[in-house]
N, C-alpha and C positions, 0 to 999 in steps of 0.2 A: 454233423460235420462229415462229408463224404471223405473217406481216407482208400487212395487206391490200391489194389493188392499188389501191382506191380509198376516199376517204374522205367520209364524207356526216353533216354534224354534225348536232345535234337542235336547235340553234337558231344564228340569226344574227341580231341585232338589227335591226330594219329600218331603211333608210337610203334617201334620194332625193336627186337630183340636188341640188335647190335649199337643201340644209342647208348648205352649206360658205358659201354666200351669205351667208344668214342670219348664221350666228357671226361670219363675217369684220366685219358691221358693228358688232357687238360690239367687237371685236378693234381696229378701227378709230376706235370713240369708245367709250368706257368709259363715258360717261356714260349711256349707253342703258340700263348696269344699273341706274340710280336710277329709271327709267321704269318703265311695264307696256306699253309699246308691242306687244310680241310676246304677252303672258299677255292682253290684251284682244281681240286679234283672234283667239286661241283661244278666248276666252268667247263671242266674237262668234258664231262657228263653231258651237260645241255650242249655242249659247242657240235656233240655228232647229230643233235638236232637241228642245228642251226649254221651248217658250215658256210666260212665266208662270214660271217655276221661277229659284230664283235659284242660279247656279254659281260655285264657286271652285277654282281650280287649287291642288292640294296638293303636299308634297313625296313622298308616296306615295300608294298607296292605305289603307295602314294609319293614316297619320295621319289620313286622311281619315274612316277609322272612329270614331278617338277622336276627331276634332270632332264628329261627329254623335252622341255618345254623351255628350258636355259639354251637347251645344244640348238631348237629350234629359232631360240631369239626371240620368243614370245612373248609381248610386253603391251603397254597400255595402247590403245587404239585398237587392237587387233581382235578378230574374232573367232574362237573354238567351237567347234560343232560338234556336238555329242547326244545320246539319247538322255530324255530327262529320265527314264526308270535306269536310272542308276544308282550307286553309293557316292554320297559326296567326295568322296576320295579323287574321283574323276572329274571332279570342278574344283575343287578347292586348289590347287597345283596352279592352274591357270589363272584364277581368278586373284590369287595372292602377287601373282605378276603384272596387274592390271588392265588382264583381256578380259572381253567380256563373253562369259558363255552363252551360246545359241541353243538350245533343248527342241530338241526334234521329237514328235512322236514315235512310239514303234510300230511295226505293221501288223495287221490284224491276224497273221497267221502265225506271228513269233512272238517271240520277245524281247528282238532284237530291232535298232533303228531303221526306219522306213527311210531308203534309199532315195526312191524318188522325193519324197519330202525335203530329205536332206539337200539334192540337189536346187530345191526352190530355196534354201535358206541361205544359199552363197552369194555371198556381196564381194565388193572389192576389198572390203577390210579381211576377208576368210584367209587366215593364217593355217588354221590345221582343224581336220576333222579327227575325233577319238572315240572310233566305235567299241563297243563290248561285244564279248560273245556269251551270250548269259547262258548261265549254266555249261559252258562250252560248247554250246548248240552254235555253230556258227551263222554267222551273219552273212550278208552276199557281198563279200570283201572283195572279190576281184572286179567286178561291177564295180564296186566302190573306188577301187585302186584303177580302173581307168579314168574315171571320171577326175579324177585327182590329180592325174598325172598331168591330163588336155589343160587342165585350169591350173597348176604350176602349185599344187596344196598338198601340204605334209601329211602323210597317214602315219596315226600314234595308235595303236592295236592296244587297246586295254585288254588283255589276255589273262585278267587278273583269275579267273576262273579255268585255264586252261591249260594248266601243266600236261604234257603229255599229248595233247588233244590234237587233233588233225582238220585239216580243212582236205579233202582228197587223199593224197600223199605228200602234203606239205604240213607242217606242224603250225598251229595256231602262233601267232608271233611270230613268225617268220615271213611275213609277206608282206606289212605294212613297213616305212621308212625306218619307224622304230616302232619298240612293243614293251610291254612289261607284263607281268607275271607276279603274281603273290603267292605268297607262303604265309597268312594268316593262320590263326587255331582253327578258321572251319574250312580250311583246303583241303586237298584230297593229301597232299605234302605241305608239312609245317615245323616252324622253328620259334610258333607264339607268332611274333610278328618279321618279317623279311618280303623281300622281292627279289626280280632279276629283270635286267634292261637287256635289249636286245637290240643294236644299231645293225640295221639289214643295211643301211645305204652308204656305202664307202665314202661319200663327199662327208659324211657327219663322223666318220672316226677321229679326224683329229681333236675336233671339239670335244667329242665326248671324253677323251683320255683326258682334257682340259679340267674340265667342269666336274667330272667324277672326282680328281685329284684338288679341290678346294680352290681351283681356278689355278693352279699353279703347273709348272713345266716339269714336275717331279719325274715322269715317264721319260720323257725324253734326257732329262738329268742322269737319271740310273743308266741309262742306254749311252752314256756318253754321247748324247748327238749334240747335248748344250754345254756350255763351260760353265754357266753358273745356273743355281736355283731359283726362280725367280715367280712372284705372282703375276701374269699374265693375261687372264680373262676372270670373268662373273664364276662363280662353281660354288662347291658347299663338300660337306663331307657325309657321302652317302653310304660309305661303305658298313658291311653287316660284319659283325664281330666275329672272332674265331668260335666262340662258344656257340654261338646260334649256328654256325657253320655247321661244327662237332655234329649238332644235334639233327640237323638236316640230311648231311651228306647220307647216311646210312637209308634214310626212306628214296632220296633222287637214285640209289644203286639199285632200289627195288622199285621203282616206279612201275614199272611195264607188270609186274605182279600185281600191285597195288591198286592199279586201274582196272586189272583184271578181274579181282576181286569186287571193287567196287559197282563194277558193271554187272555183275551176277547179282548183286543186294539191289541194285536199281530196278533190274528188271523182272525182283520178284514182285514190286510194286506194279511195274509198267503191266506184265503179262497178266496180274490177280485183279486188276482195276478197269480192264480194256471193255469189259461188259456193260459198264456205267458208263462208257464214255460212248456205246455203240448203243444205247439207250438214253442218250442225250443228257445224263445227270451232271457230269461234270467233260474238263476238257484236259487230255496228260499232253504231256511234252513229247515232241516227234522222236524216234529213235534213232538220229541220223550216225551212219558211219562215220566213226573218228571221234565222238564225242568222250569223255573220261567220266562220266555218270556223275559229276561234281553235285550237280542239285536233282533232286526228285521234286517238282511241284505239280499242282494241278491247280485247276482255276473253276471255280463256281459260285455260284450266287448264295449258296449257302455258308460259305466261307467261316463266318464268325460262329454259326451253330457249329458247326463240324469241329472247329476250333476246340470250341467248348466241349463238345463230348468226347474229344480225344483227350481234352485235361483232365476229364472226370474219370478217364481211365488209367492215368497217370503217363499218358503220352504228351510231349511236347511236340508242339507243331507250331510253325511262325510263319507269319504274314513274310511281306518282303520290303522292298524300298517305298518309302515315300516320295513320289515323283519330284524331282527336285525343281521343277518350275512352280510346284505350289506351295512350297517352303517358305517360309517368311525373308529368307534371304536369299534365294533363289529367283524369286519373284522380282526381289531389288533390285540384282544386279545383272539379269541375264534377259532374255525374251523366247518365247515358245513357238514354236512353228508346228501346226497340226489340221487338221479336216474332222477327224473322226474323236480324235481323243482318246485314243485306245491304251495310252499310257494309264490314265485316271481310271476306267473303265477295269483295266486287269490289274492293275494294284488293287482294286475293292476286291478282287475275286481272286486272287495268288495266294496259295498257302503251300510252304514246302515241309514236306514231312521227316522225320528223323532217318538220318542218314550220314553213318562213319565207318572208318576201316575196323574190321574184325566185329560189324554189327551181326550177335548172334541170329542163325535164319527163326528162332522161334519167335526171338522181336518183332524181325521185319513182317513176320506172317502175321503176328499177334495185330501192329501196325493196319495193315491191311484189311485185315479181318472186320477191324472196327471200322473203316472207313466205309466199307461193304456193307456195315450192318447198320451204322446211321442212313444211309439213304434208303435201304431194304423196307426201315422203319416208317418211310416217309411217303 
């Protein structure tokens, strides 16, 4: 039996020194659980990214997408367009409300939705488009927004990978009518499970408040805008707990530093593997200005052999999404729009390398060198 000399895990959730201090405050004073002191500080930080928008902390990005679906009034008979190359959490919120997911192929040159095919997928039933920025590499969002506006379609950015990432001078998540960001255990900043919803369209602000508060007029009641507390709309309990917020807050406060350090790690791989791409042995992600280094992936015909080689060296590298359209349930409830089926082709080639906060330089170089060694031996 082969036993690796060292191990490099795929992911370790982000942790910063100040987290224990914040959590201990709650342990010392449980009444803080009844406040929103930590949550409000997080919202204030993100409000600087999204001036003029409404921001809500949620229990997950999937819950956040469900919130946006309720705000948009999506239901039976509606169609929602999204990339097939995504997590099931992109589709489930809309399917759970009775909408039909329309899966669209990704582009030849990126892992993001093909905007031209997306346009062909639109019907009179299309209610929303949900693009993702894979690994925070931006999709063609401005072009998509212009098309959607001309066709009276809402755009909900699934910016789950995108905390702190930009498209030109704007933060990802700040361009669509609505958006969500994820704070799950693999993301650059994390509280185990959590999300952020950004409402950029002022016409949706009032409904967002109602949906977030279980469909009640709680906010207006507390502001003394109404005389009685009442259930007035569809909604649910989406609120992040203060325990999760206390864990997340110090990471949000250090977000720029966390991204800077992660990008430095990301570029150890990118710079060290460029020659393999030049030699035609694999493809690397583009180093677009503004991404946050969330995922380092490569595309290779020898994905499974490379993953086995790395595992033999104690390195955990992972593939990624099974295309939603090819899953048994996705095939049952949705339809797939494509020409070249890049989603299937690339899903069989993609391999993600280990990447996490404070990853040791020697581990990054070890992984990089083993990828190079694998291809040189062939």
